[in-house]
PyMOL CGO cylinders between C-alpha atoms (Angstrom):
from pymol import cmd
from pymol.cgo import CYLINDER

trace = [
    CYLINDER, -52.70, -119.60, -80.60, -49.90, -117.38, -79.32, 0.3, 1, 1, 1, 1, 1, 1,
    CYLINDER, -49.90, -117.38, -79.32, -49.24, -114.48, -81.74, 0.3, 1, 1, 1, 1, 1, 1,
    CYLINDER, -49.24, -114.48, -81.74, -45.88, -112.75, -81.46, 0.3, 1, 1, 1, 1, 1, 1,
    CYLINDER, -45.88, -112.75, -81.46, -45.43, -109.16, -82.70, 0.3, 1, 1, 1, 1, 1, 1,
    CYLINDER, -45.43, -109.16, -82.70, -42.26, -107.85, -84.35, 0.3, 1, 1, 1, 1, 1, 1,
    CYLINDER, -42.26, -107.85, -84.35, -41.54, -105.79, -81.22, 0.3, 1, 1, 1, 1, 1, 1,
    CYLINDER, -41.54, -105.79, -81.22, -41.92, -108.78, -78.92, 0.3, 1, 1, 1, 1, 1, 1,
    CYLINDER, -41.92, -108.78, -78.92, -39.73, -110.87, -81.25, 0.3, 1, 1, 1, 1, 1, 1,
    CYLINDER, -39.73, -110.87, -81.25, -37.03, -108.18, -81.07, 0.3, 1, 1, 1, 1, 1, 1,
    CYLINDER, -37.03, -108.18, -81.07, -37.16, -108.09, -77.26, 0.3, 1, 1, 1, 1, 1, 1,
    CYLINDER, -37.16, -108.09, -77.26, -36.97, -111.88, -77.05, 0.3, 1, 1, 1, 1, 1, 1,
    CYLINDER, -36.97, -111.88, -77.05, -33.98, -112.01, -79.43, 0.3, 1, 1, 1, 1, 1, 1,
    CYLINDER, -33.98, -112.01, -79.43, -32.23, -109.28, -77.44, 0.3, 1, 1, 1, 1, 1, 1,
    CYLINDER, -32.23, -109.28, -77.44, -32.71, -111.27, -74.22, 0.3, 1, 1, 1, 1, 1, 1,
    CYLINDER, -32.71, -111.27, -74.22, -31.00, -114.28, -75.78, 0.3, 1, 1, 1, 1, 1, 1,
    CYLINDER, -31.00, -114.28, -75.78, -28.18, -112.07, -77.09, 0.3, 1, 1, 1, 1, 1, 1,
    CYLINDER, -28.18, -112.07, -77.09, -27.66, -110.68, -73.57, 0.3, 1, 1, 1, 1, 1, 1,
    CYLINDER, -27.66, -110.68, -73.57, -27.50, -114.18, -72.06, 0.3, 1, 1, 1, 1, 1, 1,
    CYLINDER, -27.50, -114.18, -72.06, -24.87, -115.48, -74.52, 0.3, 1, 1, 1, 1, 1, 1,
    CYLINDER, -24.87, -115.48, -74.52, -22.77, -112.33, -74.99, 0.3, 1, 1, 1, 1, 1, 1,
    CYLINDER, -22.77, -112.33, -74.99, -19.08, -113.22, -74.76, 0.3, 1, 1, 1, 1, 1, 1,
    CYLINDER, -19.08, -113.22, -74.76, -19.86, -116.97, -74.76, 0.3, 1, 1, 1, 1, 1, 1,
    CYLINDER, -19.86, -116.97, -74.76, -20.19, -117.57, -78.51, 0.3, 1, 1, 1, 1, 1, 1,
    CYLINDER, -20.19, -117.57, -78.51, -18.16, -116.81, -81.65, 0.3, 1, 1, 1, 1, 1, 1,
    CYLINDER, -18.16, -116.81, -81.65, -20.71, -117.56, -84.37, 0.3, 1, 1, 1, 1, 1, 1,
    CYLINDER, -20.71, -117.56, -84.37, -24.47, -118.05, -84.74, 0.3, 1, 1, 1, 1, 1, 1,
    CYLINDER, -24.47, -118.05, -84.74, -26.08, -120.90, -86.69, 0.3, 1, 1, 1, 1, 1, 1,
    CYLINDER, -26.08, -120.90, -86.69, -29.75, -120.55, -87.53, 0.3, 1, 1, 1, 1, 1, 1,
    CYLINDER, -29.75, -120.55, -87.53, -32.00, -123.46, -88.36, 0.3, 1, 1, 1, 1, 1, 1,
    CYLINDER, -32.00, -123.46, -88.36, -33.93, -122.53, -91.48, 0.3, 1, 1, 1, 1, 1, 1,
    CYLINDER, -33.93, -122.53, -91.48, -36.64, -121.48, -91.79, 0.3, 1, 1, 1, 1, 1, 1,
    CYLINDER, -36.64, -121.48, -91.79, -38.04, -120.38, -88.42, 0.3, 1, 1, 1, 1, 1, 1,
    CYLINDER, -38.04, -120.38, -88.42, -34.72, -120.05, -86.64, 0.3, 1, 1, 1, 1, 1, 1,
    CYLINDER, -34.72, -120.05, -86.64, -33.23, -117.73, -89.24, 0.3, 1, 1, 1, 1, 1, 1,
    CYLINDER, -33.23, -117.73, -89.24, -35.01, -114.59, -88.04, 0.3, 1, 1, 1, 1, 1, 1,
    CYLINDER, -35.01, -114.59, -88.04, -33.95, -114.83, -84.37, 0.3, 1, 1, 1, 1, 1, 1,
    CYLINDER, -33.95, -114.83, -84.37, -30.47, -116.06, -85.38, 0.3, 1, 1, 1, 1, 1, 1,
    CYLINDER, -30.47, -116.06, -85.38, -30.05, -113.04, -87.64, 0.3, 1, 1, 1, 1, 1, 1,
    CYLINDER, -30.05, -113.04, -87.64, -31.24, -110.62, -84.95, 0.3, 1, 1, 1, 1, 1, 1,
    CYLINDER, -31.24, -110.62, -84.95, -28.97, -112.18, -82.32, 0.3, 1, 1, 1, 1, 1, 1,
    CYLINDER, -28.97, -112.18, -82.32, -25.95, -112.21, -84.66, 0.3, 1, 1, 1, 1, 1, 1,
    CYLINDER, -25.95, -112.21, -84.66, -26.54, -108.53, -85.49, 0.3, 1, 1, 1, 1, 1, 1,
    CYLINDER, -26.54, -108.53, -85.49, -26.79, -107.60, -81.80, 0.3, 1, 1, 1, 1, 1, 1,
    CYLINDER, -26.79, -107.60, -81.80, -23.54, -109.45, -81.03, 0.3, 1, 1, 1, 1, 1, 1,
    CYLINDER, -23.54, -109.45, -81.03, -21.68, -108.44, -84.18, 0.3, 1, 1, 1, 1, 1, 1,
    CYLINDER, -21.68, -108.44, -84.18, -21.12, -112.08, -85.17, 0.3, 1, 1, 1, 1, 1, 1,
    CYLINDER, -21.12, -112.08, -85.17, -21.23, -114.06, -88.40, 0.3, 1, 1, 1, 1, 1, 1,
    CYLINDER, -21.23, -114.06, -88.40, -24.35, -116.11, -89.09, 0.3, 1, 1, 1, 1, 1, 1,
    CYLINDER, -24.35, -116.11, -89.09, -24.47, -119.47, -90.83, 0.3, 1, 1, 1, 1, 1, 1,
    CYLINDER, -24.47, -119.47, -90.83, -27.43, -121.71, -91.63, 0.3, 1, 1, 1, 1, 1, 1,
    CYLINDER, -27.43, -121.71, -91.63, -28.64, -125.28, -91.85, 0.3, 1, 1, 1, 1, 1, 1,
    CYLINDER, -28.64, -125.28, -91.85, -32.10, -126.46, -92.80, 0.3, 1, 1, 1, 1, 1, 1,
    CYLINDER, -32.10, -126.46, -92.80, -34.24, -129.25, -91.46, 0.3, 1, 1, 1, 1, 1, 1,
    CYLINDER, -34.24, -129.25, -91.46, -37.79, -129.95, -92.46, 0.3, 1, 1, 1, 1, 1, 1,
    CYLINDER, -37.79, -129.95, -92.46, -39.93, -130.90, -89.46, 0.3, 1, 1, 1, 1, 1, 1,
    CYLINDER, -39.93, -130.90, -89.46, -43.34, -129.69, -90.58, 0.3, 1, 1, 1, 1, 1, 1,
    CYLINDER, -43.34, -129.69, -90.58, -45.43, -129.77, -93.71, 0.3, 1, 1, 1, 1, 1, 1,
    CYLINDER, -45.43, -129.77, -93.71, -47.74, -126.76, -93.17, 0.3, 1, 1, 1, 1, 1, 1,
    CYLINDER, -47.74, -126.76, -93.17, -48.77, -127.34, -89.52, 0.3, 1, 1, 1, 1, 1, 1,
    CYLINDER, -48.77, -127.34, -89.52, -48.36, -131.15, -89.51, 0.3, 1, 1, 1, 1, 1, 1,
    CYLINDER, -48.36, -131.15, -89.51, -45.26, -132.57, -87.88, 0.3, 1, 1, 1, 1, 1, 1,
    CYLINDER, -45.26, -132.57, -87.88, -43.31, -135.14, -89.89, 0.3, 1, 1, 1, 1, 1, 1,
    CYLINDER, -43.31, -135.14, -89.89, -42.06, -138.27, -88.12, 0.3, 1, 1, 1, 1, 1, 1,
    CYLINDER, -42.06, -138.27, -88.12, -38.36, -137.29, -88.05, 0.3, 1, 1, 1, 1, 1, 1,
    CYLINDER, -38.36, -137.29, -88.05, -36.56, -134.08, -89.03, 0.3, 1, 1, 1, 1, 1, 1,
    CYLINDER, -36.56, -134.08, -89.03, -35.07, -134.32, -92.51, 0.3, 1, 1, 1, 1, 1, 1,
    CYLINDER, -35.07, -134.32, -92.51, -31.80, -132.53, -93.33, 0.3, 1, 1, 1, 1, 1, 1,
    CYLINDER, -31.80, -132.53, -93.33, -32.43, -130.40, -96.41, 0.3, 1, 1, 1, 1, 1, 1,
    CYLINDER, -32.43, -130.40, -96.41, -29.38, -128.13, -96.34, 0.3, 1, 1, 1, 1, 1, 1,
    CYLINDER, -29.38, -128.13, -96.34, -26.11, -128.99, -94.52, 0.3, 1, 1, 1, 1, 1, 1,
    CYLINDER, -26.11, -128.99, -94.52, -24.11, -126.34, -92.72, 0.3, 1, 1, 1, 1, 1, 1,
    CYLINDER, -24.11, -126.34, -92.72, -23.03, -123.37, -94.78, 0.3, 1, 1, 1, 1, 1, 1,
    CYLINDER, -23.03, -123.37, -94.78, -20.05, -121.84, -92.97, 0.3, 1, 1, 1, 1, 1, 1,
    CYLINDER, -20.05, -121.84, -92.97, -16.99, -122.78, -90.93, 0.3, 1, 1, 1, 1, 1, 1,
    CYLINDER, -16.99, -122.78, -90.93, -17.49, -123.46, -87.22, 0.3, 1, 1, 1, 1, 1, 1,
    CYLINDER, -17.49, -123.46, -87.22, -14.33, -125.49, -86.59, 0.3, 1, 1, 1, 1, 1, 1,
    CYLINDER, -14.33, -125.49, -86.59, -12.87, -124.59, -83.20, 0.3, 1, 1, 1, 1, 1, 1,
    CYLINDER, -12.87, -124.59, -83.20, -15.57, -121.97, -82.58, 0.3, 1, 1, 1, 1, 1, 1,
    CYLINDER, -15.57, -121.97, -82.58, -18.15, -121.55, -79.84, 0.3, 1, 1, 1, 1, 1, 1,
    CYLINDER, -18.15, -121.55, -79.84, -21.47, -121.91, -81.65, 0.3, 1, 1, 1, 1, 1, 1,
    CYLINDER, -21.47, -121.91, -81.65, -24.92, -120.61, -80.77, 0.3, 1, 1, 1, 1, 1, 1,
    CYLINDER, -24.92, -120.61, -80.77, -27.49, -122.84, -82.49, 0.3, 1, 1, 1, 1, 1, 1,
    CYLINDER, -27.49, -122.84, -82.49, -30.82, -121.01, -82.82, 0.3, 1, 1, 1, 1, 1, 1,
    CYLINDER, -30.82, -121.01, -82.82, -34.38, -122.07, -83.63, 0.3, 1, 1, 1, 1, 1, 1,
    CYLINDER, -34.38, -122.07, -83.63, -37.68, -120.35, -83.02, 0.3, 1, 1, 1, 1, 1, 1,
    CYLINDER, -37.68, -120.35, -83.02, -39.48, -123.07, -81.02, 0.3, 1, 1, 1, 1, 1, 1,
    CYLINDER, -39.48, -123.07, -81.02, -38.48, -126.29, -79.31, 0.3, 1, 1, 1, 1, 1, 1,
    CYLINDER, -38.48, -126.29, -79.31, -41.49, -128.53, -79.85, 0.3, 1, 1, 1, 1, 1, 1,
    CYLINDER, -41.49, -128.53, -79.85, -40.19, -132.07, -79.21, 0.3, 1, 1, 1, 1, 1, 1,
    CYLINDER, -40.19, -132.07, -79.21, -36.50, -131.21, -79.40, 0.3, 1, 1, 1, 1, 1, 1,
    CYLINDER, -36.50, -131.21, -79.40, -35.83, -133.66, -82.25, 0.3, 1, 1, 1, 1, 1, 1,
    CYLINDER, -35.83, -133.66, -82.25, -34.71, -131.00, -84.73, 0.3, 1, 1, 1, 1, 1, 1,
    CYLINDER, -34.71, -131.00, -84.73, -32.42, -129.35, -82.18, 0.3, 1, 1, 1, 1, 1, 1,
    CYLINDER, -32.42, -129.35, -82.18, -30.92, -132.71, -81.24, 0.3, 1, 1, 1, 1, 1, 1,
    CYLINDER, -30.92, -132.71, -81.24, -30.31, -133.62, -84.91, 0.3, 1, 1, 1, 1, 1, 1,
    CYLINDER, -30.31, -133.62, -84.91, -28.83, -130.18, -85.66, 0.3, 1, 1, 1, 1, 1, 1,
    CYLINDER, -28.83, -130.18, -85.66, -26.52, -130.32, -82.64, 0.3, 1, 1, 1, 1, 1, 1,
    CYLINDER, -26.52, -130.32, -82.64, -25.30, -133.79, -83.69, 0.3, 1, 1, 1, 1, 1, 1,
    CYLINDER, -25.30, -133.79, -83.69, -24.71, -132.52, -87.23, 0.3, 1, 1, 1, 1, 1, 1,
    CYLINDER, -24.71, -132.52, -87.23, -22.71, -129.54, -85.95, 0.3, 1, 1, 1, 1, 1, 1,
    CYLINDER, -22.71, -129.54, -85.95, -20.41, -131.85, -83.96, 0.3, 1, 1, 1, 1, 1, 1,
    CYLINDER, -20.41, -131.85, -83.96, -19.18, -133.22, -87.32, 0.3, 1, 1, 1, 1, 1, 1,
    CYLINDER, -19.18, -133.22, -87.32, -17.78, -129.74, -88.06, 0.3, 1, 1, 1, 1, 1, 1,
    CYLINDER, -17.78, -129.74, -88.06, -15.64, -129.70, -84.87, 0.3, 1, 1, 1, 1, 1, 1,
    CYLINDER, -15.64, -129.70, -84.87, -16.90, -126.67, -82.95, 0.3, 1, 1, 1, 1, 1, 1,
    CYLINDER, -16.90, -126.67, -82.95, -15.34, -126.12, -79.54, 0.3, 1, 1, 1, 1, 1, 1,
    CYLINDER, -15.34, -126.12, -79.54, -18.81, -125.80, -77.98, 0.3, 1, 1, 1, 1, 1, 1,
    CYLINDER, -18.81, -125.80, -77.98, -22.49, -125.62, -78.97, 0.3, 1, 1, 1, 1, 1, 1,
    CYLINDER, -22.49, -125.62, -78.97, -25.09, -123.69, -76.99, 0.3, 1, 1, 1, 1, 1, 1,
    CYLINDER, -25.09, -123.69, -76.99, -28.70, -124.14, -78.10, 0.3, 1, 1, 1, 1, 1, 1,
    CYLINDER, -28.70, -124.14, -78.10, -31.21, -121.28, -77.85, 0.3, 1, 1, 1, 1, 1, 1,
    CYLINDER, -31.21, -121.28, -77.85, -34.88, -120.87, -78.78, 0.3, 1, 1, 1, 1, 1, 1,
    CYLINDER, -34.88, -120.87, -78.78, -37.46, -118.17, -78.31, 0.3, 1, 1, 1, 1, 1, 1,
    CYLINDER, -37.46, -118.17, -78.31, -40.07, -120.64, -77.05, 0.3, 1, 1, 1, 1, 1, 1,
    CYLINDER, -40.07, -120.64, -77.05, -40.01, -124.03, -75.37, 0.3, 1, 1, 1, 1, 1, 1,
    CYLINDER, -40.01, -124.03, -75.37, -43.06, -126.28, -75.29, 0.3, 1, 1, 1, 1, 1, 1,
    CYLINDER, -43.06, -126.28, -75.29, -43.69, -128.66, -72.39, 0.3, 1, 1, 1, 1, 1, 1,
    CYLINDER, -43.69, -128.66, -72.39, -43.26, -131.53, -74.89, 0.3, 1, 1, 1, 1, 1, 1,
    CYLINDER, -43.26, -131.53, -74.89, -39.65, -130.47, -75.57, 0.3, 1, 1, 1, 1, 1, 1,
    CYLINDER, -39.65, -130.47, -75.57, -37.46, -133.36, -74.39, 0.3, 1, 1, 1, 1, 1, 1,
    CYLINDER, -37.46, -133.36, -74.39, -34.08, -131.93, -75.45, 0.3, 1, 1, 1, 1, 1, 1,
    CYLINDER, -34.08, -131.93, -75.45, -34.32, -128.55, -73.75, 0.3, 1, 1, 1, 1, 1, 1,
    CYLINDER, -34.32, -128.55, -73.75, -32.09, -125.77, -75.02, 0.3, 1, 1, 1, 1, 1, 1,
    CYLINDER, -32.09, -125.77, -75.02, -29.63, -124.14, -72.64, 0.3, 1, 1, 1, 1, 1, 1,
    CYLINDER, -29.63, -124.14, -72.64, -31.26, -120.76, -73.31, 0.3, 1, 1, 1, 1, 1, 1,
    CYLINDER, -31.26, -120.76, -73.31, -34.89, -119.90, -74.00, 0.3, 1, 1, 1, 1, 1, 1,
    CYLINDER, -34.89, -119.90, -74.00, -37.17, -116.98, -73.31, 0.3, 1, 1, 1, 1, 1, 1,
    CYLINDER, -37.17, -116.98, -73.31, -40.68, -118.29, -72.77, 0.3, 1, 1, 1, 1, 1, 1,
    CYLINDER, -40.68, -118.29, -72.77, -42.56, -121.55, -72.30, 0.3, 1, 1, 1, 1, 1, 1,
    CYLINDER, -42.56, -121.55, -72.30, -45.87, -122.06, -74.08, 0.3, 1, 1, 1, 1, 1, 1,
    CYLINDER, -45.87, -122.06, -74.08, -48.07, -125.03, -74.89, 0.3, 1, 1, 1, 1, 1, 1,
    CYLINDER, -48.07, -125.03, -74.89, -49.87, -123.12, -77.65, 0.3, 1, 1, 1, 1, 1, 1,
    CYLINDER, -49.87, -123.12, -77.65, -49.13, -123.00, -81.38, 0.3, 1, 1, 1, 1, 1, 1,
    CYLINDER, -49.13, -123.00, -81.38, -46.87, -119.96, -81.81, 0.3, 1, 1, 1, 1, 1, 1,
    CYLINDER, -46.87, -119.96, -81.81, -47.35, -117.69, -84.81, 0.3, 1, 1, 1, 1, 1, 1,
    CYLINDER, -47.35, -117.69, -84.81, -44.47, -115.36, -85.63, 0.3, 1, 1, 1, 1, 1, 1,
    CYLINDER, -44.47, -115.36, -85.63, -44.75, -112.13, -87.61, 0.3, 1, 1, 1, 1, 1, 1,
    CYLINDER, -44.75, -112.13, -87.61, -42.80, -113.50, -90.60, 0.3, 1, 1, 1, 1, 1, 1,
    CYLINDER, -42.80, -113.50, -90.60, -45.39, -116.28, -90.93, 0.3, 1, 1, 1, 1, 1, 1,
    CYLINDER, -45.39, -116.28, -90.93, -48.24, -113.84, -91.47, 0.3, 1, 1, 1, 1, 1, 1,
    CYLINDER, -48.24, -113.84, -91.47, -47.05, -112.44, -94.81, 0.3, 1, 1, 1, 1, 1, 1,
]
cmd.load_cgo(trace, "trace")
């Protein structure tokens, strides 16, 4: 298992913010895991943050297909969107979320994650680290 500290999480989020600075107008976080990095990145860039929620796991078991639980909250029409999640496992959630966002007419969508697993088929444009281990974030240890 790969355990991430709060400090490491902050550094990773800052790296993503640096890579997308000036290229996005709004940040959309995928609840639940993507909210924390999305919030940190939005704060660093001084941008609004919106959310959507997909359910891909029940505890640590992956469900067959991501299920939309909460549609987009916020207006991304005509905006350059940064879509953020914590980990790209298979890429199915990111693919579904990106397709959903297209219905809201953004001018562009860039996908970013903290981690990418080798099994990730729909790779994000921006990520910080690749790992084949289960990743445990600090907000999951409460």
